[in-house]
mmCIF file as gemmi writes it, N, C-alpha and C atoms, coordinates in Angstrom:
data_model
loop_
_atom_site.group_PDB
_atom_site.id
_atom_site.type_symbol
_atom_site.label_atom_id
_atom_site.label_alt_id
_atom_site.label_comp_id
_atom_site.label_asym_id
_atom_site.label_entity_id
_atom_site.label_seq_id
_atom_site.pdbx_PDB_ins_code
_atom_site.Cartn_x
_atom_site.Cartn_y
_atom_site.Cartn_z
_atom_site.occupancy
_atom_site.B_iso_or_equiv
_atom_site.pdbx_formal_charge
_atom_site.auth_seq_id
_atom_site.auth_asym_id
_atom_site.pdbx_PDB_model_num
ATOM 1 N N . MET Axp A 1 ? 11.373 -20.99 8.222 1 0 ? 1 A 1
ATOM 2 C CA . MET Axp A 1 ? 12.041 -19.887 7.009 1 0 ? 1 A 1
ATOM 3 C C . MET Axp A 1 ? 13.533 -19.398 6.903 1 0 ? 1 A 1
ATOM 4 N N . ASP Axp A 2 ? 13.676 -19.174 5.705 1 0 ? 2 A 1
ATOM 5 C CA . ASP Axp A 2 ? 14.911 -18.743 5.346 1 0 ? 2 A 1
ATOM 6 C C . ASP Axp A 2 ? 14.877 -17.461 5.269 1 0 ? 2 A 1
ATOM 7 N N . THR Axp A 3 ? 15.761 -16.162 4.81 1 0 ? 3 A 1
ATOM 8 C CA . THR Axp A 3 ? 16.04 -14.971 4.491 1 0 ? 3 A 1
ATOM 9 C C . THR Axp A 3 ? 14.921 -14.705 3.912 1 0 ? 3 A 1
ATOM 10 N N . THR Axp A 4 ? 15.479 -15.582 2.624 1 0 ? 4 A 1
ATOM 11 C CA . THR Axp A 4 ? 15.03 -15.422 0.905 1 0 ? 4 A 1
ATOM 12 C C . THR Axp A 4 ? 13.533 -14.828 0.77 1 0 ? 4 A 1
ATOM 13 N N . THR Axp A 5 ? 12.39 -15.649 1.922 1 0 ? 5 A 1
ATOM 14 C CA . THR Axp A 5 ? 10.769 -15.97 1.729 1 0 ? 5 A 1
ATOM 15 C C . THR Axp A 5 ? 11.201 -14.604 2.638 1 0 ? 5 A 1
ATOM 16 N N . ILE Axp A 6 ? 11.646 -14.602 3.907 1 0 ? 6 A 1
ATOM 17 C CA . ILE Axp A 6 ? 11.071 -13.312 4.415 1 0 ? 6 A 1
ATOM 18 C C . ILE Axp A 6 ? 11.334 -11.873 3.986 1 0 ? 6 A 1
ATOM 19 N N . ILE Axp A 7 ? 12.345 -12.239 3.374 1 0 ? 7 A 1
ATOM 20 C CA . ILE Axp A 7 ? 12.596 -10.488 2.421 1 0 ? 7 A 1
ATOM 21 C C . ILE Axp A 7 ? 11.747 -10.453 1.195 1 0 ? 7 A 1
ATOM 22 N N . ALA Axp A 8 ? 10.683 -11.835 0.892 1 0 ? 8 A 1
ATOM 23 C CA . ALA Axp A 8 ? 9.95 -12.133 -0.637 1 0 ? 8 A 1
ATOM 24 C C . ALA Axp A 8 ? 8.557 -10.98 0.098 1 0 ? 8 A 1
ATOM 25 N N . LEU Axp A 9 ? 8.78 -11.315 1.794 1 0 ? 9 A 1
ATOM 26 C CA . LEU Axp A 9 ? 7.38 -10.957 2.288 1 0 ? 9 A 1
ATOM 27 C C . LEU Axp A 9 ? 7.382 -9.539 2.683 1 0 ? 9 A 1
ATOM 28 N N . CYS Axp A 10 ? 8.305 -9.501 2.66 1 0 ? 10 A 1
ATOM 29 C CA . CYS Axp A 10 ? 8.294 -7.895 3.403 1 0 ? 10 A 1
ATOM 30 C C . CYS Axp A 10 ? 8.459 -7.286 2.043 1 0 ? 10 A 1
ATOM 31 N N . ALA Axp A 11 ? 8.69 -7.341 0.716 1 0 ? 11 A 1
ATOM 32 C CA . ALA Axp A 11 ? 8.651 -6.575 -0.089 1 0 ? 11 A 1
ATOM 33 C C . ALA Axp A 11 ? 7.483 -7.031 -0.585 1 0 ? 11 A 1
ATOM 34 N N . ILE Axp A 12 ? 6.287 -7.952 -0.89 1 0 ? 12 A 1
ATOM 35 C CA . ILE Axp A 12 ? 5.383 -7.639 -0.931 1 0 ? 12 A 1
ATOM 36 C C . ILE Axp A 12 ? 4.766 -7.126 0.154 1 0 ? 12 A 1
ATOM 37 N N . PHE Axp A 13 ? 4.613 -7.052 0.923 1 0 ? 13 A 1
ATOM 38 C CA . PHE Axp A 13 ? 4.504 -6.305 2.374 1 0 ? 13 A 1
ATOM 39 C C . PHE Axp A 13 ? 3.563 -4.861 2.433 1 0 ? 13 A 1
ATOM 40 N N . SER Axp A 14 ? 5.495 -4.271 2.231 1 0 ? 14 A 1
ATOM 41 C CA . SER Axp A 14 ? 5.85 -2.959 1.804 1 0 ? 14 A 1
ATOM 42 C C . SER Axp A 14 ? 4.78 -2.251 0.727 1 0 ? 14 A 1
ATOM 43 N N . VAL Axp A 15 ? 4.637 -2.999 -0.37 1 0 ? 15 A 1
ATOM 44 C CA . VAL Axp A 15 ? 4.038 -2.881 -1.901 1 0 ? 15 A 1
ATOM 45 C C . VAL Axp A 15 ? 2.402 -2.356 -1.735 1 0 ? 15 A 1
ATOM 46 N N . VAL Axp A 16 ? 2.092 -3.867 -1.115 1 0 ? 16 A 1
ATOM 47 C CA . VAL Axp A 16 ? 0.468 -3.329 -0.69 1 0 ? 16 A 1
ATOM 48 C C . VAL Axp A 16 ? 0.223 -2.236 0.205 1 0 ? 16 A 1
ATOM 49 N N . LEU Axp A 17 ? 1.266 -1.937 1.325 1 0 ? 17 A 1
ATOM 50 C CA . LEU Axp A 17 ? 0.791 -1.072 2.597 1 0 ? 17 A 1
ATOM 51 C C . LEU Axp A 17 ? 0.789 0.012 1.554 1 0 ? 17 A 1
ATOM 52 N N . GLY Axp A 18 ? 1.918 0.382 0.868 1 0 ? 18 A 1
ATOM 53 C CA . GLY Axp A 18 ? 2.159 1.405 -0.207 1 0 ? 18 A 1
ATOM 54 C C . GLY Axp A 18 ? 0.95 1.112 -1.863 1 0 ? 18 A 1
ATOM 55 N N . ILE Axp A 19 ? -0.062 0.892 -2.374 1 0 ? 19 A 1
ATOM 56 C CA . ILE Axp A 19 ? -0.647 0.589 -2.942 1 0 ? 19 A 1
ATOM 57 C C . ILE Axp A 19 ? -2.363 0.845 -1.973 1 0 ? 19 A 1
ATOM 58 N N . VAL Axp A 20 ? -2.876 0.991 -1.079 1 0 ? 20 A 1
ATOM 59 C CA . VAL Axp A 20 ? -3.316 1.329 -0.403 1 0 ? 20 A 1
ATOM 60 C C . VAL Axp A 20 ? -2.99 2.844 0.822 1 0 ? 20 A 1
ATOM 61 N N . THR Axp A 21 ? -2.139 2.416 0.759 1 0 ? 21 A 1
ATOM 62 C CA . THR Axp A 21 ? -2.318 3.84 1.158 1 0 ? 21 A 1
ATOM 63 C C . THR Axp A 21 ? -2.342 5.571 0.233 1 0 ? 21 A 1
ATOM 64 N N . LEU Axp A 22 ? -1.873 4.891 -1.608 1 0 ? 22 A 1
ATOM 65 C CA . LEU Axp A 22 ? -1.64 5.592 -2.234 1 0 ? 22 A 1
ATOM 66 C C . LEU Axp A 22 ? -3.601 5.325 -2.914 1 0 ? 22 A 1
ATOM 67 N N . ALA Axp A 23 ? -4.039 4.221 -2.615 1 0 ? 23 A 1
ATOM 68 C CA . ALA Axp A 23 ? -5.453 4.132 -2.881 1 0 ? 23 A 1
ATOM 69 C C . ALA Axp A 23 ? -6.481 5.542 -2.106 1 0 ? 23 A 1
ATOM 70 N N . THR Axp A 24 ? -5.782 4.765 -0.59 1 0 ? 24 A 1
ATOM 71 C CA . THR Axp A 24 ? -6.995 5.59 -0.169 1 0 ? 24 A 1
ATOM 72 C C . THR Axp A 24 ? -6.584 7.375 0.447 1 0 ? 24 A 1
ATOM 73 N N . THR Axp A 25 ? -5.108 7.954 0.274 1 0 ? 25 A 1
ATOM 74 C CA . THR Axp A 25 ? -5.612 9.258 -0.53 1 0 ? 25 A 1
ATOM 75 C C . THR Axp A 25 ? -6.248 9.543 -1.52 1 0 ? 25 A 1
ATOM 76 N N . ILE Axp A 26 ? -6.053 8.656 -3.583 1 0 ? 26 A 1
ATOM 77 C CA . ILE Axp A 26 ? -6.855 9.633 -4.156 1 0 ? 26 A 1
ATOM 78 C C . ILE Axp A 26 ? -8.189 9.291 -3.428 1 0 ? 26 A 1
ATOM 79 N N . LEU Axp A 27 ? -8.412 8.338 -2.77 1 0 ? 27 A 1
ATOM 80 C CA . LEU Axp A 27 ? -9.977 8.012 -2.208 1 0 ? 27 A 1
ATOM 81 C C . LEU Axp A 27 ? -10.354 10.098 -1.157 1 0 ? 27 A 1
ATOM 82 N N . VAL Axp A 28 ? -9.58 10.072 -0.453 1 0 ? 28 A 1
ATOM 83 C CA . VAL Axp A 28 ? -10.308 11.534 0.38 1 0 ? 28 A 1
ATOM 84 C C . VAL Axp A 28 ? -10.175 12.414 -0.508 1 0 ? 28 A 1
ATOM 85 N N . ALA Axp A 29 ? -8.876 12.185 -1.803 1 0 ? 29 A 1
ATOM 86 C CA . ALA Axp A 29 ? -9.173 13.89 -2.132 1 0 ? 29 A 1
ATOM 87 C C . ALA Axp A 29 ? -10.039 14.259 -2.764 1 0 ? 29 A 1
ATOM 88 N N . PHE Axp A 30 ? -10.309 13.005 -3.467 1 0 ? 30 A 1
ATOM 89 C CA . PHE Axp A 30 ? -12.194 12.644 -4.51 1 0 ? 30 A 1
ATOM 90 C C . PHE Axp A 30 ? -13.702 13.051 -3.283 1 0 ? 30 A 1
ATOM 91 N N . ILE Axp A 31 ? -13.679 12.634 -2.788 1 0 ? 31 A 1
ATOM 92 C CA . ILE Axp A 31 ? -14.139 13.105 -1.67 1 0 ? 31 A 1
ATOM 93 C C . ILE Axp A 31 ? -13.888 14.309 -1.488 1 0 ? 31 A 1
ATOM 94 N N . ASN Axp A 32 ? -13.121 14.9 -1.061 1 0 ? 32 A 1
ATOM 95 C CA . ASN Axp A 32 ? -12.842 16.424 -0.677 1 0 ? 32 A 1
ATOM 96 C C . ASN Axp A 32 ? -13.236 17.095 -1.935 1 0 ? 32 A 1
ATOM 97 N N . SER Axp A 33 ? -12.897 16.759 -2.977 1 0 ? 33 A 1
ATOM 98 C CA . SER Axp A 33 ? -13.709 17.426 -4.521 1 0 ? 33 A 1
ATOM 99 C C . SER Axp A 33 ? -15 18.023 -4.546 1 0 ? 33 A 1
ATOM 100 N N . LYS Axp A 34 ? -15.538 16.603 -4.034 1 0 ? 34 A 1
ATOM 101 C CA . LYS Axp A 34 ? -16.675 17.073 -4.923 1 0 ? 34 A 1
ATOM 102 C C . LYS Axp A 34 ? -17.173 17.409 -3.605 1 0 ? 34 A 1
ATOM 103 N N . LYS Axp A 35 ? -17.07 18.051 -2.384 1 0 ? 35 A 1
ATOM 104 C CA . LYS Axp A 35 ? -18.073 19.063 -1.911 1 0 ? 35 A 1
ATOM 105 C C . LYS Axp A 35 ? -18.529 20.847 -2.218 1 0 ? 35 A 1
């Protein structure tokens, strides 16, 4: 694998991780607000 591919994979992984974290935070806040 060349450097460009590795950088692209890292970037995609970071974006996915960010989306998952954001979704989890919203979900937790939503559950807490319903109590």
